[in-house]
LUMLUMNU-925343 format. One record per residue (C-alpha): residue in three letters; chain; z, y, x. Coordinates in pm, whole numbers, always signed. Example, Ala and Ser with C-alpha at 12.3 -4.5 7.8 and 13.67 -1.06 7.14 Angstrom:
! residues 2
  res  chain      zz      yy      xx
  Ala      A    +780    -450   +1230
  Ser      A    +714    -106   +1367
This chain:
! residues 484
  res  chain      zz      yy      xx
  Unk      A   +6246   +9387   -1123
  Unk      A   +6600   +9430    -997
  Unk      A   +6800   +9715   -1145
  Unk      A   +6825  +10017    -918
  Unk      A   +7119  +10243    -978
  Unk      A   +7080  +10545    -754
  Unk      A   +7150  +10912    -736
  Unk      A   +6810  +10981    -888
  Unk      A   +6903  +10777   -1195
  Unk      A   +7237  +10950   -1222
  Unk      A   +7069  +11289   -1199
  Unk      A   +6814  +11207   -1469
  Unk      A   +7084  +11079   -1704
  Unk      A   +7296  +11386   -1643
  Unk      A   +6996  +11610   -1691
  Unk      A   +6912  +11456   -2028
  Unk      A   +7271  +11485   -2138
  Unk      A   +7295  +11850   -2041
  Unk      A   +6967  +11932   -2209
  Unk      A   +7090  +11789   -2533
  Unk      A   +7432  +11956   -2520
  Unk      A   +7360  +12297   -2378
  Unk      A   +7163  +12564   -2550
  Unk      A   +7219  +12819   -2273
  Unk      A   +7008  +12649   -2010
  Unk      A   +6637  +12666   -2073
  Unk      A   +6386  +12394   -2015
  Unk      A   +6232  +12604   -1740
  Unk      A   +6561  +12625   -1554
  Unk      A   +6601  +12250   -1573
  Unk      A   +6245  +12202   -1456
  Unk      A   +6300  +12427   -1156
  Unk      A   +6624  +12247   -1073
  Unk      A   +6459  +11909   -1111
  Unk      A   +6166  +12005    -892
  Unk      A   +6402  +12145    -629
  Unk      A   +6614  +11833    -618
  Unk      A   +6305  +11616    -635
  Unk      A   +6171  +11796    -330
  Unk      A   +6496  +11738    -149
  Unk      A   +6487  +11368    -238
  Unk      A   +6131  +11337    -117
  Unk      A   +6241  +11470    +219
  Unk      A   +6403  +11131    +283
  Unk      A   +6173  +10897    +472
  Unk      A   +6204  +10521    +478
  Unk      A   +6290  +10411    +830
  Unk      A   +6308  +10039    +758
  Unk      A   +6302   +9829    +441
  Unk      A   +6355   +9455    +398
  Unk      A   +6364   +9261     +72
  Unk      A   +6430   +8925    +243
  Unk      A   +6111   +8776    +101
  Unk      A   +6028   +8633    +445
  Unk      A   +6313   +8440    +602
  Unk      A   +6461   +8619    +904
  Unk      A   +6168   +8856    +935
  Unk      A   +6314   +9162   +1104
  Unk      A   +6672   +9044   +1073
  Unk      A   +6901   +8751   +1162
  Unk      A   +7114   +8559    +916
  Unk      A   +7448   +8411   +1021
  Unk      A   +7702   +8181    +862
  Unk      A   +7449   +8028    +622
  Unk      A   +7541   +7680    +496
  Unk      A   +7593   +7470    +186
  Unk      A   +7806   +7167    +112
  Unk      A   +7564   +7072    -165
  Unk      A   +7820   +7170    -424
  Unk      A   +7984   +7508    -486
  Unk      A   +8046   +7622    -129
  Unk      A   +7750   +7800     +24
  Unk      A   +7586   +8106    +171
  Unk      A   +7214   +8082    +108
  Unk      A   +6891   +8270     +61
  Unk      A   +6775   +8203    -293
  Unk      A   +6537   +8324    -561
  Unk      A   +6702   +8152    -854
  Unk      A   +6501   +7834    -802
  Unk      A   +6433   +7777    -430
  Unk      A   +6730   +7785    -194
  Unk      A   +6749   +7766    +186
  Unk      A   +6985   +7810    +482
  Unk      A   +6836   +7931    +811
  Unk      A   +6495   +7902    +644
  Unk      A   +6554   +7532    +568
  Unk      A   +6560   +7401    +212
  Unk      A   +6909   +7361     +67
  Unk      A   +7068   +7291    -268
  Unk      A   +7383   +7386    -452
  Unk      A   +7520   +7281    -786
  Unk      A   +7655   +7629    -856
  Unk      A   +7517   +7835   -1138
  Unk      A   +7324   +8135    -998
  Unk      A   +7395   +8377   -1279
  Unk      A   +7235   +8700   -1151
  Unk      A   +6973   +8862   -1372
  Unk      A   +6658   +9066   -1323
  Unk      A   +6559   +8857   -1023
  Unk      A   +6207   +8903    -885
  Unk      A   +6237   +8753    -541
  Unk      A   +6467   +8630    -270
  Unk      A   +6820   +8760    -214
  Unk      A   +7134   +8642     -31
  Unk      A   +7430   +8500    -221
  Unk      A   +7748   +8312    -143
  Unk      A   +8040   +8144    -312
  Unk      A   +8362   +7993    -178
  Unk      A   +8251   +8050    +182
  Unk      A   +8615   +8013    +295
  Unk      A   +8571   +8254    +585
  Unk      A   +8878   +8433    +724
  Unk      A   +8913   +8808    +707
  Unk      A   +8726   +8968    +996
  Unk      A   +8706   +9310   +1152
  Unk      A   +8406   +9353   +1381
  Unk      A   +8592   +9615   +1586
  Unk      A   +8873   +9387   +1705
  Unk      A   +8709   +9201   +1992
  Unk      A   +8356   +9153   +2112
  Unk      A   +8054   +9234   +1901
  Unk      A   +8173   +9078   +1576
  Unk      A   +8538   +9008   +1647
  Unk      A   +8729   +8708   +1774
  Unk      A   +8752   +8529   +1437
  Unk      A   +8483   +8281   +1327
  Unk      A   +8183   +8462   +1187
  Unk      A   +8172   +8535    +821
  Unk      A   +7838   +8510    +641
  Unk      A   +7570   +8775    +627
  Unk      A   +7270   +8928    +797
  Unk      A   +7224   +9139   +1108
  Unk      A   +6962   +9408   +1182
  Unk      A   +6920   +9491   +1550
  Unk      A   +6797   +9798   +1739
  Unk      A   +6659   +9997   +1446
  Unk      A   +6475  +10303   +1579
  Unk      A   +6628  +10611   +1415
  Unk      A   +6514  +10865   +1672
  Unk      A   +6406  +11192   +1517
  Unk      A   +6597  +11133   +1192
  Unk      A   +6900  +11309   +1048
  Unk      A   +7102  +11251    +731
  Unk      A   +7051  +10876    +760
  Unk      A   +7133  +10676    +446
  Unk      A   +7167  +10303    +388
  Unk      A   +7075  +10160     +49
  Unk      A   +7159   +9809     -68
  Unk      A   +7125   +9625    -398
  Unk      A   +7453   +9443    -474
  Unk      A   +7574   +9215    -757
  Unk      A   +7877   +8992    -822
  Unk      A   +8008   +8750   -1083
  Unk      A   +8169   +8955   -1358
  Unk      A   +8514   +8800   -1363
  Unk      A   +8868   +8898   -1270
  Unk      A   +8941   +8630   -1012
  Unk      A   +8837   +8795    -685
  Unk      A   +9130   +8798    -442
  Unk      A   +9239   +9108    -250
  Unk      A   +9151   +9111    +124
  Unk      A   +8993   +8764    +112
  Unk      A   +8684   +8838     -93
  Unk      A   +8458   +9130     -19
  Unk      A   +8119   +9257     +94
  Unk      A   +8122   +9498    +387
  Unk      A   +7856   +9698    +571
  Unk      A   +7901   +9794    +935
  Unk      A   +7683  +10020   +1153
  Unk      A   +7673  +10054   +1527
  Unk      A   +7505  +10391   +1522
  Unk      A   +7483  +10421   +1899
  Unk      A   +7385  +10062   +1974
  Unk      A   +7690  +10025   +2200
  Unk      A   +7898   +9766   +2013
  Unk      A   +8124  +10029   +1858
  Unk      A   +8101   +9917   +1497
  Unk      A   +8199  +10147   +1213
  Unk      A   +8264  +10041    +852
  Unk      A   +8031  +10254    +638
  Unk      A   +8047  +10073    +303
  Unk      A   +8259   +9811    +126
  Unk      A   +8307   +9635    -206
  Unk      A   +8668   +9530    -252
  Unk      A   +8898   +9401    -524
  Unk      A   +9023   +9680    -747
  Unk      A   +9384   +9598    -674
  Unk      A   +9567   +9530    -352
  Unk      A   +9814   +9287    -512
  Unk      A   +9634   +9099    -787
  Unk      A   +9295   +8942    -854
  Unk      A   +9035   +9162   -1015
  Unk      A   +8666   +9245   -1013
  Unk      A   +8486   +9386    -709
  Unk      A   +8407   +9757    -700
  Unk      A   +8287  +10016    -448
  Unk      A   +8557  +10118    -201
  Unk      A   +8475  +10490    -192
  Unk      A   +8731  +10586     +72
  Unk      A   +8722  +10260    +269
  Unk      A   +9094  +10199    +227
  Unk      A   +9058   +9835    +121
  Unk      A   +9075   +9895    -255
  Unk      A   +8774   +9909    -483
  Unk      A   +8803  +10237    -669
  Unk      A   +8444  +10313    -761
  Unk      A   +8163  +10156    -963
  Unk      A   +8227   +9794   -1052
  Unk      A   +7981   +9524    -955
  Unk      A   +7794   +9347   -1231
  Unk      A   +7570   +9044   -1250
  Unk      A   +7277   +9285   -1249
  Unk      A   +7178   +9428    -911
  Unk      A   +7269   +9792    -865
  Unk      A   +7156  +10017    -578
  Unk      A   +7432  +10177    -372
  Unk      A   +7384  +10442    -106
  Unk      A   +7603  +10496    +200
  Unk      A   +7605  +10760    +471
  Unk      A   +7533  +10635    +823
  Unk      A   +7669  +10814   +1132
  Unk      A   +7381  +10971   +1323
  Unk      A   +7326  +11100   +1671
  Unk      A   +7160  +10801   +1832
  Unk      A   +6807  +10676   +1883
  Unk      A   +6874  +10316   +1782
  Unk      A   +7137  +10141   +1572
  Unk      A   +7250   +9799   +1455
  Unk      A   +7352   +9717   +1097
  Unk      A   +7555   +9419    +980
  Unk      A   +7611   +9310    +618
  Unk      A   +7883   +9046    +580
  Unk      A   +8053   +8882    +284
  Unk      A   +8337   +8640    +214
  Unk      A   +8437   +8443     -93
  Unk      A   +8736   +8212    -102
  Unk      A   +8696   +8038    -438
  Unk      A   +8440   +7895    -676
  Unk      A   +8293   +8107    -954
  Unk      A   +8326   +8411    -730
  Unk      A   +7965   +8469    -631
  Unk      A   +7855   +8778    -442
  Unk      A   +7491   +8872    -378
  Unk      A   +7291   +9142    -202
  Unk      A   +6923   +9228    -171
  Unk      A   +6670   +9492     -60
  Unk      A   +6809   +9662    +247
  Unk      A   +6668  +10015    +299
  Unk      A   +6746  +10267    +572
  Unk      A   +6627  +10623    +507
  Unk      A   +6652  +10950    +693
  Unk      A   +6527  +11304    +700
  Unk      A   +6256  +11332    +959
  Unk      A   +6283  +11629   +1187
  Unk      A   +6023  +11895   +1120
  Unk      A   +5717  +11823   +1328
  Unk      A   +5607  +12113   +1542
  Unk      A   +5243  +12069   +1639
  Unk      A   +5173  +12429   +1738
  Unk      A   +5123  +12480   +2108
  Unk      A   +5280  +12775   +2290
  Unk      A   +5059  +13072   +2375
  Unk      A   +5025  +13183   +2737
  Unk      A   +4981  +13558   +2721
  Unk      A   +4982  +13619   +3096
  Unk      A   +4883  +13365   +3359
  Unk      A   +4981  +13397   +3722
  Unk      A   +4757  +13615   +3937
  Unk      A   +4537  +13450   +4195
  Unk      A   +4760  +13424   +4502
  Unk      A   +4665  +13544   +4849
  Unk      A   +4514  +13295   +5088
  Unk      A   +4757  +13085   +5290
  Unk      A   +4701  +13031   +5662
  Unk      A   +4704  +12665   +5755
  Unk      A   +4985  +12550   +5979
  Unk      A   +4962  +12338   +6293
  Unk      A   +4899  +12034   +6070
  Unk      A   +4611  +12212   +5894
  Unk      A   +4810  +12233   +5569
  Unk      A   +4966  +12496   +5346
  Unk      A   +5267  +12505   +5111
  Unk      A   +5221  +12569   +4738
  Unk      A   +5397  +12888   +4628
  Unk      A   +5608  +12913   +4312
  Unk      A   +5380  +13074   +4054
  Unk      A   +5585  +12999   +3740
  Unk      A   +5752  +13339   +3747
  Unk      A   +5412  +13501   +3703
  Unk      A   +5348  +13330   +3367
  Unk      A   +5442  +13475   +3029
  Unk      A   +5434  +13250   +2720
  Unk      A   +5554  +13264   +2360
  Unk      A   +5615  +12999   +2094
  Unk      A   +5639  +13005   +1715
  Unk      A   +5990  +12858   +1740
  Unk      A   +6113  +13180   +1897
  Unk      A   +6239  +12991   +2200
  Unk      A   +6079  +13078   +2532
  Unk      A   +5872  +12782   +2654
  Unk      A   +5949  +12612   +2984
  Unk      A   +5698  +12691   +3258
  Unk      A   +5606  +12428   +3518
  Unk      A   +5327  +12394   +3771
  Unk      A   +5129  +12119   +3935
  Unk      A   +5116  +12081   +4230
  Unk      A   +5480  +12186   +4228
  Unk      A   +5623  +12467   +4432
  Unk      A   +5670  +12347   +4789
  Unk      A   +5405  +12078   +4763
  Unk      A   +5168  +12031   +5057
  Unk      A   +4817  +12168   +5007
  Unk      A   +4515  +12066   +5208
  Unk      A   +4262  +12298   +5365
  Unk      A   +4036  +12466   +5114
  Unk      A   +4087  +12555   +4747
  Unk      A   +4339  +12374   +4525
  Unk      A   +4362  +12434   +4149
  Unk      A   +4723  +12490   +4042
  Unk      A   +4784  +12414   +3673
  Unk      A   +5061  +12611   +3504
  Unk      A   +5201  +12455   +3186
  Unk      A   +5409  +12611   +2908
  Unk      A   +5603  +12347   +2710
  Unk      A   +5798  +12411   +2389
  Unk      A   +6093  +12215   +2255
  Unk      A   +5866  +11976   +2065
  Unk      A   +5663  +11886   +2369
  Unk      A   +5358  +12093   +2274
  Unk      A   +5188  +12244   +2576
  Unk      A   +4948  +12516   +2681
  Unk      A   +4799  +12552   +3028
  Unk      A   +4625  +12798   +3252
  Unk      A   +4502  +12758   +3608
  Unk      A   +4477  +12959   +3927
  Unk      A   +4317  +12873   +4259
  Unk      A   +4515  +12867   +4580
  Unk      A   +4314  +12871   +4902
  Unk      A   +4441  +12749   +5237
  Unk      A   +4235  +12894   +5523
  Unk      A   +4222  +12805   +5891
  Unk      A   +4284  +13119   +6095
  Unk      A   +4397  +12945   +6413
  Unk      A   +4154  +12950   +6705
  Unk      A   +4091  +12634   +6905
  Unk      A   +4263  +12591   +7241
  Unk      A   +4049  +12529   +7552
  Unk      A   +4260  +12303   +7768
  Unk      A   +3999  +12248   +8042
  Unk      A   +3717  +12489   +8127
  Unk      A   +3411  +12393   +8330
  Unk      A   +3448  +12410   +8709
  Unk      A   +3261  +12680   +8900
  Unk      A   +2918  +12530   +8961
  Unk      A   +2747  +12513   +9302
  Unk      A   +2510  +12788   +9398
  Unk      A   +2153  +12754   +9280
  Unk      A   +1866  +12822   +9522
  Unk      A   +1620  +13069   +9379
  Unk      A   +1276  +12934   +9301
  Unk      A    +946  +13081   +9391
  Unk      A    +998  +13350   +9130
  Unk      A   +1335  +13435   +9285
  Unk      A   +1511  +13294   +8976
  Unk      A   +1744  +13006   +8884
  Unk      A   +1796  +12784   +8575
  Unk      A   +2135  +12777   +8395
  Unk      A   +2297  +12429   +8405
  Unk      A   +2461  +12258   +8103
  Unk      A   +2835  +12310   +8147
  Unk      A   +2951  +12221   +7790
  Unk      A   +3030  +11860   +7873
  Unk      A   +3296  +11972   +8118
  Unk      A   +3495  +12168   +7858
  Unk      A   +3789  +12012   +7671
  Unk      A   +3926  +12183   +7355
  Unk      A   +4166  +12101   +7068
  Unk      A   +4220  +12249   +6721
  Unk      A   +4468  +12223   +6432
  Unk      A   +4200  +12145   +6175
  Unk      A   +3890  +12030   +6362
  Unk      A   +3930  +11718   +6572
  Unk      A   +3647  +11805   +6810
  Unk      A   +3551  +12172   +6823
  Unk      A   +3186  +12247   +6901
  Unk      A   +3124  +12366   +7260
  Unk      A   +2840  +12609   +7334
  Unk      A   +2750  +12830   +7629
  Unk      A   +2580  +13160   +7692
  Unk      A   +2341  +13191   +7866
  Unk      A   +2237  +12856   +7725
  Unk      A   +2150  +12555   +7929
  Unk      A   +1797  +12599   +8068
  Unk      A   +1803  +12978   +8048
  Unk      A   +1655  +13177   +8341
  Unk      A   +1908  +13337   +8575
  Unk      A   +1832  +13622   +8809
  Unk      A   +1920  +13639   +9176
  Unk      A   +2287  +13690   +9232
  Unk      A   +2593  +13603   +9015
  Unk      A   +2572  +13550   +8638
  Unk      A   +2881  +13496   +8417
  Unk      A   +2839  +13197   +8184
  Unk      A   +3064  +13211   +7873
  Unk      A   +3171  +12875   +7721
  Unk      A   +3282  +12889   +7354
  Unk      A   +3482  +12635   +7146
  Unk      A   +3423  +12680   +6769
  Unk      A   +3618  +12499   +6492
  Unk      A   +3502  +12416   +6139
  Unk      A   +3624  +12750   +6005
  Unk      A   +3441  +12957   +6264
  Unk      A   +3744  +13038   +6478
  Unk      A   +3656  +13057   +6849
  Unk      A   +3806  +13044   +7195
  Unk      A   +3621  +13120   +7523
  Unk      A   +3638  +13070   +7896
  Unk      A   +3395  +13180   +8171
  Unk      A   +3252  +13056   +8499
  Unk      A   +3023  +13229   +8751
  Unk      A   +2686  +13089   +8849
  Unk      A   +2525  +13228   +9165
  Unk      A   +2154  +13215   +9247
  Unk      A   +2089  +13254   +9623
  Unk      A   +1763  +13316   +9823
  Unk      A   +1741  +13036  +10076
  Unk      A   +1360  +13056  +10140
  Unk      A   +1224  +13215  +10465
  Unk      A    +939  +13473  +10448
  Unk      A    +579  +13357  +10508
  Unk      A    +351  +13561  +10756
  Unk      A     +16  +13537  +10597
  Unk      A    -183  +13752  +10858
  Unk      A     -98  +13800  +11228
  Unk      A    -253  +14075  +11464
  Unk      A    -598  +14008  +11633
  Unk      A    -630  +13965  +12016
  Unk      A    -696  +14319  +12161
  Unk      A    -985  +14419  +12411
  Unk      A    -923  +14447  +12788
  Unk      A    -784  +14781  +12910
  Unk      A    -913  +14966  +13232
  Unk      A    -634  +15100  +13443
  Unk      A    -660  +15389  +13691
  Unk      A    -394  +15383  +13954
  Unk      A    -246  +15697  +14071
  Unk      A     -48  +15664  +14386
  Unk      A    +159  +15939  +14518
  Unk      A    +236  +15888  +14882
  Unk      A    +311  +16112  +15169
  Unk      A     +10  +16177  +15387
  Unk      A     +99  +16082  +15735
  Unk      A    -185  +16285  +15861
  Unk      A     -49  +16591  +15718
  Unk      A    +235  +16773  +15857
  Unk      A    +566  +16659  +15710
  Unk      A    +632  +16995  +15560
  Unk      A    +304  +16997  +15382
  Unk      A    +454  +16805  +15081
  Unk      A    +314  +16514  +14890
  Unk      A     -39  +16432  +14806
  Unk      A    -184  +16239  +14517
  Unk      A    -463  +16006  +14579
  Unk      A    -661  +15887  +14283
  Unk      A    -890  +15592  +14293
  Unk      A    -981  +15255  +14147
  Unk      A    -835  +14953  +14315
  Unk      A    -701  +15168  +14594
  Unk      A    -569  +14964  +14876
  Unk      A    -287  +15145  +15043
  Unk      A    -384  +15002  +15368
  Unk      A    -716  +15172  +15356
  Unk      A    -761  +15505  +15527
  Unk      A    -810  +15801  +15306
  Unk      A   -1104  +15997  +15441
  Unk      A   -1158  +16221  +15138
  Unk      A    -824  +16298  +14981
  Unk      A    -804  +16524  +14695
  Unk      A    -525  +16764  +14701
  Unk      A    -340  +16744  +14372
  Unk      A     -62  +16952  +14449
  Unk      A    +242  +16977  +14647
  Unk      A    +540  +16798  +14530
  Unk      A    +856  +16990  +14581
């Protein structure tokens, strides 16, 4: 098992030391402090971990090689060695202890000093040796830390600026690399051992590297969803081996809010909307009628679907109102919006006035079917229904009857027009009994003539008789009276 030298170890050692030396602090106080710090440490979550046991699994190695002698950068486990996952050998003595698996190590790599920020992704100089982690998902994490086990030959021959191990992070995955950790020579002018460069000024001023692996922790700039990490090393001479193992990236996961908002007031059912000329309505904005709360104390965002201004078809549409909190939790309520057709059809052509109907033997007529002569349009119904009253086949009395033609759409809206139908009597009367032939009539003739035999001043005389012939002589006149 490789040695892990972390903050937890430092804390435990310090705790034991203080407990032995101080009589003022009770065991209970230490226990509370330990539990508190332990809780804080447990808040860190492993984002990614790689112990290099599988070659290039989740990472890419670069600059790996060996000349078969003492110049190399390889993946090794103390016995098996490889470069780019291919078996390799070196005659160098791999002196690191407490080895339980694969790690990366190099000696006399003869790579020039490189700064990844100078040009391009890794700089314009030839690549040094190391490994590269790409597009690590760090979304939702804060206080990101990088941990790495590092060891080096314990001698005083490492050269300033030419021999080092550096860790770079591109915390925004944009190619803007930042140096977040380094192990440098302890002097800027003379050879020495490698140590942590605590202030990243090019001089190792912290814990010295040993031939036992120690765990070092570095802060990583946050604020991005993905990041790249690059670990690179350089060694310019023999017997100056550097090694690293077990890459871990940790962070504090954001608190997970799984509680949905609470909708205390949903929007009221809106009034019906009259359909337009296209038989459609427009969704109103109902979000202002919703009241919601959330345990975060922040007012949830209210949205609706269909959205305000959306086109609604005829009939009832369910509008869903959604309250969303900052963690994406949602609560919903619904209201129904009804679009009604209140527009009457339009009769564009009414039936023509029909010809007169001759009354039948009952002095009545029969109403004709005039619906087929009516043309009507509507905003919602493609072909309104046409009816008439009196209906086709109905009995009409003598004279003029008004027939009403009605166009009705699917929503019951109507439009009407009228025509007059006249029933006329065109049948002559029938004489069923005529008068009988009468009996002969006897006629008495009364003739009033002057009597020539009488004196002229005697007046007129009336002679009465049957079949009197005027030429006959009157021998027995009857005096009727004088005519004045």
